[in-house]
N, C-alpha and C positions, 0 to 999 in steps of 0.2 A: 442548393449547396450550404453547408453552415458556415463554410469560411465567408461566403458573399454576403451573408446576412449579418456575419460579424464586422466585416468590413463596411457596409452599409450604415450599421449602428454607430459605428466610430466617425463615418462621414454626417452623417445628420447630427449626431449629439456627440461631439468630440469631448472626450475628456480631458482636464486638466488645463481647458484653454484659457489664457488670460495671462495677466501679470502676477506677481506675488512679492507685496511689499515687503515682507519678512526676509526675503531673499539674502542668502550668505556667499552666493554663488552666480554667475550667470555667464553664459556662454552662447556665442553665435556660428552657425552653420550657415554658409553661404555657396550659391553657384554662380561664379563670375561670369558665365556665358548668358544667363539669363536675368540676373539681378534677383533671383529668387532667395528667400534666407529665412532661417528660424532662429528665434530667441529662446533658449531653455533657462527659466530661473529655478534654483534647487535652495529650499533651505534643509541645511545638513544639521542634524542632532548630534551633539557631542556626547558618547554614551560610553563612557571610560574608555577603553582601547579602541572601540569600533564605531568611528561616527558613521552615520548612515543618513540616507534621504530620506527625511522625515515629510517632506512635501514637494512637489514639483510643478511647473506651470511651463507652458510655451504658448507662443505665439509666432504665427507664419506669415509671410508674404510670399504667396504661393499657391500650387494647385490644390485640387481636393485631394490627391495623392499624398502632400505634403502633411496636409491637415490628419488625414488617416494615420500616415505613419508617426506624426508626433503623438497622436492620442495614443496608440497603441504601444509605443516605447516608452512614453513617460509612465503610463497605467504598469508597465514591466518594471520601470525604475524605480519606482515608489517603493519605500521599505528598505532597498539594497543598501548594503555599506558602498562604501566608494569603490573598495577592490569589486564588489559585485556589479558595481554601474560599470566599470572598465571592462570586466568580463563581457557583460551584456554588449558593449560597443563593439567589443573585438568579435563576439561571436555573430552579431550583426553584420558587421563587415565581411566577415567569411563567407555568410549567407550569400550576400549582396554580389560576391566575385561570378557567382553562377548565374546571375540574370543579366539581360542586355544592359549597358550603361545608360540608357535612357529609363529605363525601369528603375533601376538602382538609385537614380540621382537624389530622389525625393528622401528617401529614408537613409541615405548616406549622410544627407545633409542634416535631418535630425539626430543621427547618432554620433554625429560630429559636433553639432551643438551641447548634447548632454555631456560628451566628452571635455568639450570646451569649460563647460560649468563646472565640472568636478576639478578639473585642472586650475581654472580661477580661485575656486575655494581654497584648493591647498596654497598657492601662491599667497593669497591674502592672510594666511596665517602668520606668515613672516613679514608681509608688508601689506597693512591694511589698504592702503591707497592703490594697489595693483590693479590695471585697467580690465576690464573684462576681455576675455580672449575671443576671437574666431578663428575658425579652422574653414578653409576652402575645401570643398569636395575635389577630386581628382577628373580624368577626363569625364566628361558627360554624353558626348554621343559617339565617340569612335570607341570602339572594342580595343582591350588592351592589345591583342595579337595583330590587330591591323595598325597599331602606330605607324608602322616603320615605314609602311608604302601608301597610306591615304591620310594624309595630314594635311587636310584642306581649312580645317578650323581655325589655324594660327591666322 
């Protein structure tokens, strides 16, 4: 299948992996349950009215799925305006709602890290010392509709 080949390519040769010394925004996505985290670094270029993500990198402490998600989502985000990046995050989150939470967790972490990086960038326009934002993913192992009667994870 083509999809498998693409996933394998992102796993063996992750795109945009590493730090970004020129970053002017960075953010983190975190899974509080298992300590996995993803850092996303963005370099936003001010282009008149429409600033856009000129460059993006990520680093992950997580499983191969997290690295694949990081590689794929950062490829998607590169070149997008900040609104475009937010739309990508929202679209990704909507797609993930259809997956079991344990499958969605890694991609959600990356999407939230991208959102955090954009939010940090925007905050730093007013306050250059603003700290890097971290967002935690929601429930990792319990599907939403089961939360009311199967909440042993707490």
